[in-house]
C-alpha angles and dihedrals in degrees: 000000000000135000116246120200136180121201122212088196116043119193099241093214096041111035094161093066115124111203113223090217092060095041090052091046090056093046089051090055090051090049095047091054094046113102090206095052118142138206115246131188122193110196123185120195119209131176122320093021094292115158135195117199128198117189120198142147124248135189122271117279101261130141092249092050099047099090092045093048090049089047096053097039094045091054090046089051093048090051094046093050091055099037098041105017126215142155095219125058120196117197107198117189104013112072094171092063096052098081089041094056092040090056093046092048099048137104089267099033138102090267099044092135091057091044091053100043103037091046119043099002098055106018103026091234133103106255109254136193121200137164142219143159116290089246092056094050115135116258118243115261112184135169134209124211127197111215134153132022096100110132102167121112135009110316142177121209125183135185118201112204129169096256105030140006121224128202133184137191114212131188118193089331097314117117109227098168134026123169135170120202124191114233140159108220100153101089101020110132098198117071089207087077091063096041092048092049097049094043088051091056096046093047090050090053092044089057089065094056133074087223142347116250098167145349124213127183141197119201137160116260138046117303130193117184091345091307123116112234093179123359129166089212089073100041090118092059110099108257090239091061095050098093096043102036110021104037095055095041098109092038087056094045092049087059090070089063102046117197095013118121110243126192129175121190134176110277089237093062091049091052091055091047090050088052094049094049094043098049103024094235132125129196080066129157111199113205123189113196099199136120081327137357115282120187137179134169134215108200123232086261091057098251136121120234134216087250118128097228088192094151093161084086097041117100122249100162119062101185106136094218136023097030115138112258124224108239091214106050098021095230127125130233097019125153101256089067096055107031103045145052085285088067093051093050090046096056103028091084091056088055093055104265115139118195127190114262111275095020103157118236096249087056095049089049089053092052090048089048091049090051090049093054090055091052097255109172088210091065094045089055088054090053098043086052093053088044090060091047088053096048093050092042091052093053086050093050087051089068087065106030132051088236125181103147131035121193114199120205138158138082096291091061092053123116128352092331090066093059087051092052092050094044089052093047092049089051091052094051094044094048101039106022111028089158091067113087105194121154116212119217129189121186124216121276098263091053093046093055100037106014096098093053091051094046088047088061088064098055099091117074113221 
């Protein structure tokens, strides 16, 4: 049995794309019509006993359904692990899938990257898969955190991306300094490159303040107690040095500013905070389309959670063959390849762009943006394709988030191309998912480029 889908909005430069939202919808129709359908709960446990639970319905356990059920459940598990986070997965209601998933998410399995990173690296536990009856599934236990929104005093905020680092100085909510410095941290093998760059930006901002009351930071990756557990910015550092050199980097930097509150969060969370502050709305997903995809979520109650929200690793394309493969995680069809500079670089060649060998992704994006400003139809095709990706991805994200607002930031959304992306995403939602009422927001250019650094400055409470 195979799932057949029909797209109303086909990405013109990637017609083989299979949106996760449509695939899951068709699977759901099959399951609803199956007399032998079963309830399934997927529960992931994180630190401090927190548990996220996802309930769904799957097809009967028959030989002809096994592969389809595994495909559906495995992709949901992959999404939950990177959206929610957790070192322990409980599969409640489908015992036949437990050994299959345990094999896939193992040290030698297809998802060995996820096994290693989600388990020991982030949560200091070996990743574990267990099963139980549906009725015995763990109950959800979530927490909400209130961070940010503190504008009093003299503050420094920074935002570390893959192609630039931004830093701002703020006095009682007024930005008195904002600077962007190009850097190339991804494959630098010496941690001193990162330390010196970050400290340089902080000191340049400090020179614009009469004193420093607090420092807040935004950076790609997973951060626990100001310590990176996984972060693309430090991919060039030898693995054996990660524990001793990378984990304590911000603790060491903070020592250069004794007595000053110092907070670092995942850049996606700061994106979401920036959105909530700028438009005064909650139930908001902030999505930064930069070197990679950064996501954060502000709940309907106006809080952050302890979820990972690392949707760069979460699947959005369900085609079984031919999907682009993430060179870091080894998985195909994940968000970073569709909602970032990587997406632009990937499809621009199909539109007819030719870049000199070795042209970095940020430079490729600049060339596409320049072409767009001159009305080049090739660039419009690139942006319409990315807009299709975004619309279908947002529908997929709505399966897991109580989503009412989406704020789009990042270099990819800058200029005329950003408007095309949003128009196409709105078209996808209106045509395919009219029941979803998601309002899109896009800030002005200055906020898109520097807003995260300013909002990061508001993280510590004095």
